[in-house]
LOTITOR-289527 format. One record per residue (C-alpha): residue in one letter; y, x, z. Coordinates in steps of 0.5 Angstrom, whole numbers. Example, Ala and Ser with C-alpha at 12.3 -4.5 7.8 and 13.67 -1.06 7.14 Angstrom:
BEGIN
  code      v      u      w
     A     -9     25     16
     S     -2     27     14
END
This chain:
BEGIN
  code      v      u      w
     M      0      0      0
     S      6      3     -2
     V     13      4      3
     L     18      1      1
     R     24      3     -2
     S     31      4      1
     Y     37      6     -4
     L     41     10     -1
     S     47     15     -5
     G     45     12    -11
     S     38     13    -12
     W     32      9    -10
     Q     29     13     -4
     E     22     13      0
     G     22     14      7
     G     16     20      9
     G      9     19     12
     E      5     13     11
     G      9      9     15
     A      9      3     19
     P      5     -3     17
     L      9    -11     14
     R      4    -17     15
     D      4    -24     12
     A      5    -28     18
     V      0    -33     15
     T     -6    -30     14
     G     -5    -23     17
     E     -5    -19     11
     E     -1    -12     10
     V      5    -14      5
     A      8     -7      5
     R      9     -1     10
     I     15      2     12
     S     18      9     13
     T     25     12     14
     A     22     19     15
     G     27     24     13
     L     32     20     10
     D     40     22     10
     R     43     17     14
     A     49     21     15
     A     50     23      6
     A     49     15      5
     L     55     13     10
     E     59     18      7
     Y     57     15      0
     G     60     10      1
     R     67     13      4
     R     67     17     -3
     V     64     12     -9
     G     64      5     -6
     G     70      4     -2
     P     75      7     -8
     A     71      3    -13
     L     72     -4     -9
     R     79     -2     -6
     E     81     -1    -14
     L     80     -9    -15
     T     85    -14    -13
     F     82    -19     -8
     H     81    -25    -14
     Q     76    -20    -18
     R     72    -19    -12
     A     72    -25    -11
     A     70    -27    -18
     L     64    -21    -18
     L     62    -24    -11
     K     61    -31    -16
     A     57    -27    -21
     L     53    -25    -17
     A     51    -31    -14
     S     50    -35    -20
     H     45    -28    -22
     L     41    -29    -15
     R     41    -37    -16
     E     36    -35    -22
     H     31    -31    -18
     R     30    -36    -13
     E     24    -38    -14
     E     21    -31    -14
     L     25    -31     -7
     Y     23    -38     -4
     A     15    -34     -6
     L     17    -27     -2
     S     20    -32      4
     A     13    -36      5
     R     10    -29      7
     T     15    -30     13
     G     12    -35     15
     A     18    -40     12
     T     16    -47     10
     L     20    -48      2
     G     25    -52      7
     D     26    -46     12
     S     28    -42      5
     K     32    -46      3
     V     36    -45      9
     D     35    -38      8
     V     36    -37      1
     D     40    -43     -2
     G     45    -42      5
     G     45    -34      2
     F     48    -36     -4
     G     52    -41     -3
     T     56    -37      3
     L     57    -31     -3
     F     60    -38     -7
     A     64    -40     -2
     Y     68    -33     -1
     S     69    -33     -8
     S     72    -39     -7
     K     76    -37     -1
     G     78    -31     -4
     R     81    -34    -11
     R     84    -41     -7
     E     87    -37     -1
     M     88    -30     -2
     P     93    -26     -6
     N     91    -23    -13
     D     93    -17    -10
     T     91    -11     -5
     V     95    -12      0
     Y     95    -19      4
     V    101    -22      7
     D     99    -24     15
     G    105    -29     17
     A    113    -30     16
     V    117    -25     15
     E    120    -23     22
     P    127    -22     23
     L    130    -16     27
     G    136    -16     27
     K    142    -20     26
     G    145    -18     20
     G    139    -18     16
     T    138    -11     13
     F    132    -10     19
     V    126    -14     17
     A    118    -14     19
     Q    112    -17     17
     H    104    -16     18
     V    101    -13     13
     C     93    -13     12
     T     89     -7      7
     P     82     -5      7
     L     80      0     12
     H     77      6      9
     G     69      5     11
     V     63      2     11
     A     61     -4     14
     V     54     -3     18
     Q     49     -9     18
     I     44     -8     23
     N     41    -15     22
     A     35    -19     25
     F     29    -21     23
     N     30    -30     22
     F     34    -30     17
     P     33    -24     12
     V     37    -26      6
     W     42    -31      9
     G     44    -26     14
     P     46    -20     10
     L     50    -24      5
     E     52    -27     10
     K     56    -21     12
     L     56    -17      5
     A     61    -23      2
     P     67    -22      7
     A     67    -14      7
     F     65    -14      0
     L     72    -19     -1
     A     76    -15      4
     G     74     -8      0
     M     69     -5      4
     P     62     -3      1
     S     56     -5      7
     L     49     -2      8
     I     44     -6     10
     K     39     -4     15
     P     35    -11     16
     A     30    -11     22
     E     23     -8     20
     Q     19    -15     21
     T     22    -18     14
     A     24    -12     11
     F     21    -14      4
     L     25    -20      3
     T     31    -16      4
     A     29    -10     -1
     R     27    -15     -7
     L     34    -19     -5
     V     37    -11     -5
     E     33    -10    -12
     L     35    -16    -15
     I     43    -14    -14
     V     43     -7    -15
     E     39     -8    -22
     S     44    -14    -24
     G     49     -9    -25
     I     55    -14    -22
     L     58    -10    -17
     P     61     -3    -16
     E     57      3    -14
     G     56      4     -8
     S     59     -3     -5
     V     51     -4     -3
     Q     45      1      1
     L     39     -1      4
     L     37      2     10
     A     28     -1     10
     G     27      1     16
     E     29      4     23
     A     36      5     24
     G     36     13     27
     D     42     16     27
     L     45     13     24
     L     51     11     29
     D     51     18     30
     H     55     19     24
     L     60     13     24
     T     67     14     24
     E     74     10     26
     Q     74      6     19
     D     67      4     20
     V     65     -3     22
     V     58     -5     25
     A     56    -12     25
     F     50    -13     29
     T     45    -18     29
     G     39    -19     35
     S     38    -20     42
     A     44    -19     48
     D     40    -13     51
     T     40    -10     44
     A     47    -11     43
     A     49     -9     49
     R     45     -3     48
     L     49     -1     41
     R     56     -3     43
     A     55      3     49
     H     53      8     44
     P     58     14     45
     V     60     14     38
     V     62      7     38
     V     66      8     44
     R     69     14     43
     R     73     12     36
     S     73      5     38
     V     68      3     32
     R     70     -4     30
     F     63     -8     33
     N     60    -15     32
     A     56    -18     35
     E     51    -25     34
     A     47    -25     39
     D     41    -30     41
     S     44    -35     46
     L     42    -40     50
     N     44    -46     47
     C     45    -53     49
     S     46    -61     46
     V     48    -67     51
     L     46    -73     51
     G     52    -78     53
     P     51    -83     57
     D     52    -89     52
     A     46    -87     48
     A     41    -91     51
     P     35    -92     46
     G     35    -97     40
     T     42    -94     39
     P     44    -89     33
     E     46    -84     38
     F     39    -84     41
     D     34    -84     35
     L     39    -78     32
     Y     39    -74     39
     V     31    -74     38
     K     31    -73     31
     Q     36    -67     31
     L     32    -63     38
     V     25    -64     34
     A     28    -60     28
     E     32    -55     32
     M     25    -54     35
     T     21    -54     28
     V     26    -51     23
     K     24    -43     22
     A     19    -45     28
     G     25    -45     32
     Q     26    -37     31
     K     35    -39     30
     C     39    -36     35
     T     43    -43     35
     A     37    -47     35
     I     37    -52     42
     R     34    -49     47
     R     37    -53     54
     A     37    -61     53
     L     41    -63     57
     V     40    -72     59
     P     42    -76     64
     A     39    -76     70
     D     36    -83     68
     R     34    -82     61
     M     29    -76     61
     E     24    -81     61
     D     25    -85     54
     V     28    -78     51
     A     21    -75     53
     E     18    -80     50
     A     21    -80     44
     V     20    -73     43
     R     13    -73     44
     A     12    -78     40
     R     16    -74     34
     L     14    -68     35
     A      6    -70     34
     R      7    -72     27
     V      9    -64     26
     T      5    -61     22
     V      3    -53     23
     G     -1    -50     18
     N      0    -45     11
     P      7    -46      8
     A      4    -46      2
     N      1    -54      3
     L      6    -59      1
     D      5    -63      8
     V      6    -56     13
     R     13    -58     17
     M     12    -52     20
     G     10    -46     19
     A      8    -39     23
     L     13    -34     27
     A     16    -28     24
     T     10    -24     27
     L      3    -24     32
     E      8    -19     36
     Q     14    -25     37
     R      9    -30     39
     E      6    -26     44
     E     14    -25     46
     V     15    -33     46
     R      9    -34     51
     R     11    -29     55
     S     17    -32     56
     L     14    -39     56
     K     10    -37     63
     G     18    -36     66
     L     20    -43     63
     L     14    -46     66
     D     16    -43     73
     A     21    -48     73
     G     18    -54     69
     T     12    -58     66
     V     10    -58     59
     V     11    -65     56
     F      8    -64     49
     G      4    -58     46
     D      0    -52     48
     P      2    -45     48
     A     -4    -42     48
     R     -8    -47     41
     V     -5    -50     36
     D     -9    -54     30
     V     -6    -52     23
     V     -8    -53     16
     D    -10    -49     11
     A    -10    -43     15
     D    -13    -39     22
     A     -9    -40     27
     E    -10    -33     31
     R    -10    -28     24
     G     -3    -32     22
     A      2    -32     27
     F      3    -39     29
     L      5    -43     35
     S      5    -51     37
     P     12    -54     39
     V     13    -54     46
     L     17    -58     50
     L     18    -57     57
     R     20    -61     63
     A     25    -59     69
     D     26    -64     73
     D     31    -59     77
     P     38    -58     74
     A     39    -51     79
     R     33    -47     77
     A     35    -41     74
     E     29    -40     68
     P     32    -45     64
     H     39    -42     63
     E     37    -34     63
     I     30    -35     59
     E     30    -35     52
     A     23    -37     48
     F     25    -35     41
     G     20    -39     37
     P     19    -47     37
     V     21    -48     45
     S     26    -53     48
     T     27    -56     56
     L     30    -63     58
     I     35    -61     64
     P     37    -68     67
     Y     45    -68     69
     R     49    -73     73
     D     55    -73     69
     A     61    -71     64
     A     63    -66     70
     H     56    -64     71
     A     54    -64     64
     V     59    -58     63
     E     58    -55     69
     L     50    -55     66
     A     53    -52     60
     A     57    -46     62
     R     50    -44     65
     G     48    -41     59
     R     53    -36     60
     G     56    -36     53
     S     53    -40     48
     L     54    -39     40
     A     53    -47     38
     G     53    -53     42
     S     53    -60     40
     V     55    -67     44
     V     52    -74     42
     S     55    -79     43
     A     60    -86     42
     D     64    -86     48
     A     71    -82     46
     D     72    -80     54
     F     66    -77     54
     V     65    -72     49
     R     73    -70     50
     T     71    -68     57
     V     65    -65     54
     V     68    -61     48
     L     75    -59     52
     G     70    -57     58
     A     64    -53     55
     A     69    -50     49
     P     71    -43     53
     W     63    -42     52
     H     62    -44     47
     G     63    -42     39
     R     63    -49     35
     L     61    -55     38
     L     58    -61     34
     V     60    -68     36
     L     54    -72     33
     N     54    -80     32
     G     53    -85     27
     A     61    -84     24
     D     59    -77     21
     A     52    -77     21
     K     50    -78     14
     E     55    -71     12
     S     53    -68     18
     T     50    -60     17
     G     47    -60     24
     H     47    -56     30
     G     44    -50     28
     S     48    -50     21
     P     54    -45     21
     L     58    -45     16
     P     62    -40     12
     M     69    -44     14
     L     68    -45     21
     V     67    -38     25
     H     60    -36     27
     G     59    -33     34
     G     60    -35     42
     P     63    -31     48
     G     58    -28     53
     R     51    -27     52
     A     52    -29     45
     G     56    -22     43
     G     63    -24     45
     G     64    -24     37
     E     66    -28     31
     E     63    -27     24
     L     65    -32     18
     G     71    -36     19
     G     74    -36     12
     V     79    -31     11
     R     78    -29     18
     G     71    -26     17
     V     75    -22     11
     L     81    -19     16
     H     75    -17     21
     H     75    -11     15
     M     82    -10     14
     Q     87     -7     18
     R     93    -11     21
     T     99     -6     21
     A    107     -9     22
     V    111     -6     17
     Q    119     -5     19
     A    123     -4     13
     D    129     -7     10
     P    129    -12      5
     V    127     -8     -2
     M    123     -4      1
     L    119     -9      5
     T    119    -13     -2
     A    117     -8     -6
     V    112     -7      0
     T    108    -14      0
     G    110    -15     -7
     R    113    -21     -4
     W    120    -23     -6
     V    124    -22      3
     P    131    -26      3
     G    137    -20      3
     A    133    -16     -2
     G    137    -19     -8
     R    136    -23    -13
     T    136    -22    -21
     V    140    -27    -24
     T    137    -27    -32
     A    140    -29    -38
     D    135    -33    -40
     H    132    -39    -35
     P    126    -37    -31
     F    122    -42    -33
     R    123    -40    -41
     R    118    -33    -38
     H    112    -33    -39
     L    107    -31    -34
     E    108    -23    -36
     D    115    -23    -36
     L    117    -25    -29
     R    119    -21    -24
     V    119    -22    -17
     G    127    -23    -15
     D    128    -27    -22
     T    133    -33    -21
     V    137    -38    -22
     V    143    -41    -19
     A    145    -48    -21
     G    150    -53    -20
     P    154    -55    -16
     R    153    -63    -15
     R    157    -68    -12
     V    153    -73     -8
     T    155    -80     -7
     L    156    -86     -3
     E    152    -90     -9
     D    148    -85    -10
     V    145    -85     -3
     E    145    -93     -3
     H    141    -93    -11
     F    136    -88     -8
     A    135    -93     -2
     E    134    -98     -6
     F    130    -96    -12
     T    125    -93     -6
     G    126    -98     -1
     D    127    -93      4
     T    133    -96      7
     F    133    -92     14
     Y    139    -94     19
     A    142    -87     19
     H    143    -87     11
     M    145    -94     11
     D    149    -97     17
     E    155    -91     18
     E    156    -94     26
     A    149    -93     27
     A    148    -86     24
     A    155    -84     27
     A    151    -86     34
     N    145    -82     33
     P    146    -75     36
     F    144    -71     30
     F    150    -74     24
     D    157    -76     24
     G    155    -82     20
     R    152    -84     13
     V    148    -79     11
     A    144    -77      5
     H    135    -77      4
     G    132    -71      5
     Y    128    -73     -2
     L    134    -75     -5
     V    137    -67     -4
     L    130    -65     -6
     S    130    -68    -13
     F    139    -66    -15
     A    135    -61    -13
     A    130    -61    -18
     G    135    -64    -22
     L    139    -58    -22
     F    134    -52    -23
     V    130    -55    -28
     D    130    -53    -35
     P    127    -59    -39
     D    124    -58    -45
     P    117    -55    -47
     G    115    -47    -44
     P    112    -44    -40
     V    112    -48    -33
     L    105    -52    -34
     A    106    -56    -28
     N    108    -57    -21
     Y    104    -57    -16
     G    107    -58     -9
     L    112    -54     -4
     E    111    -52      3
     N    115    -49      8
     L    120    -55      7
     R    125    -55     13
     F    131    -60     12
     L    136    -55     16
     T    144    -58     15
     P    145    -66     14
     V    149    -68      7
     Y    154    -72      7
     P    157    -77      2
     G    162    -72     -2
     D    158    -66      0
     E    156    -62     -6
     M    150    -59     -8
     T    148    -52    -11
     A    140    -50    -12
     T    138    -43    -12
     L    132    -42    -15
     T    129    -35    -14
     A    121    -32    -15
     K    118    -29    -10
     Q    111    -29    -12
     L    107    -28    -19
     I     99    -30    -18
     P     96    -28    -24
     R     89    -33    -24
     E     83    -28    -27
     G     79    -31    -33
     A     85    -37    -34
     E     90    -37    -39
     H     96    -39    -33
     G     97    -36    -26
     E    101    -39    -21
     V    109    -38    -18
     R    112    -38    -11
     W    119    -40    -12
     D    123    -39     -6
     V    128    -45     -6
     D    135    -46     -3
     V    140    -50     -3
     T    146    -50      0
     N    153    -54      0
     Q    160    -53     -1
     K    161    -48      6
     G    155    -44      4
     E    150    -47      9
     S    143    -49      8
     V    141    -56      7
     A    134    -54      6
     K    129    -49      4
     Y    122    -49      1
     D    117    -46     -2
     L    116    -48    -10
     L    109    -49    -13
     T    108    -48    -20
     L    103    -46    -26
     V    106    -42    -31
     A    102    -40    -37
     K    100    -33    -39
     R    103    -31    -47
     P     98    -33    -51
END
């Protein structure tokens, strides 16, 4: 049997020696061998910094996003192959889709985030311009730039496809190369995934590497510019976080660790209600999907004390219908654990849990299986426990990382919050209830101990993604035992791989650094109207000044009659004068916007294709009948769209009165054509 190859420093390399065997979780047959003996980890990290990093940093966020989309599309063509290989990890087809398709979906999601929420540039501007002086000549802006290191992934065995891809996507979009170190038990699936990535030729060389085996001295060679993203046990996370190099060089370390997640059934959820049925269904799903080998699975089922019998009976009946066995059999609903060693680890944990509880369903020592050998394969029965004394420590401290959950009674909402907190930090929790007061109490009380909370009831059940499903746009992590980190979270995950720097300068220099026009940087009033220019011909700072236009009382009354907006401040002189903000009747804010558009717009067909919105609108000074308005429109940011015949232009609009006072400020967004 061949040794899995690693992809390091631009080539496929095999570790020395015979290697350790990797076995099929269902049959026990050897799938491959694994070894990293003799592989140069220091050289691999340096290769990523020297080759992968510069290649990625040359690309804009939009270009990187396009590559992620292309990669996701390419990998999706090979999903059947990955499903088949995933079955050898003990996963059913449903489990494999969660892992494989979930990974592809994360790539697609980050591609979309990159194109829609980030600029077509290599620098990300974070937040608003901060004025630092009264005269406007000294300002500041936070900017984010890619770290000049490698994003080192240390992944868990339970999601060999989604795990590496959910870390790769934000790092790649940020402009950082990744070195993937999969867990050994299921590394054969991750290795094939990386083979498909490398064979595609889509990503720049050096942007993805694979270390298929032990980490060895990998962390010894980290620098201040590298990032470590770890998924696994809390004990291992603590050990890695304390590594001397990580500590001495302040290496960014993000941990996502196993946690004792809870799900709370509301007291309103009696048998026969949609919420009761949803709770039971969700609990069984979280116990059996991936054979319970999920860091987000429900380990503690918190139930009103007077509902314990009802829930126990309903869950028992549903678990009795779960068929365990060979994932190749379409009747099987739960496959095997990843390894025989993992099964023994779960059994050891169960012994500790049984000190505080009793078995409601399942036999930890035996299980009937379909189309498989229960001893050669890593099979285990789903096990539901019951701990009638919620004060016992074991259910709140011992995690059996498999198809195991414990029913625990609570008295009231405050008690449920107290029990939830005894997990000392969780990745995910859920509250199943239609009682808004109960939900608010539990969510706000439990939130400090959780990275994500799902409220599930009859109103959102059809669209809910479930208790245990991390989503690319939401943070995945949690405090305390859960690791104290955050992954994903949309752009938040990208910025974790970038350095946020406060840049202090005059407006001209800050405009040059950020590529965005800053008030005070000066404007270029062009001979031709900026709306007559194609995207490539526009420059940041191009400006049109239009006006003045006098606002009359007739304008105000006509606008009120035409739109139906007859608010007293526009129509009643006495009432308006009594308003502390006005000295009499005022023009409608949207009349001001409409007149401003009439001033600066160029009416003839041209490169401007559409106005698709405005942002940051503020009405600053009332406009009274007789005031004269002038509109100043300045190109603030140019955003070409990759592969499109148009781009976006953000315009700064400043509407002033005859005294030079700003009456309205906002950003206008337009779609502008590129040259044919």
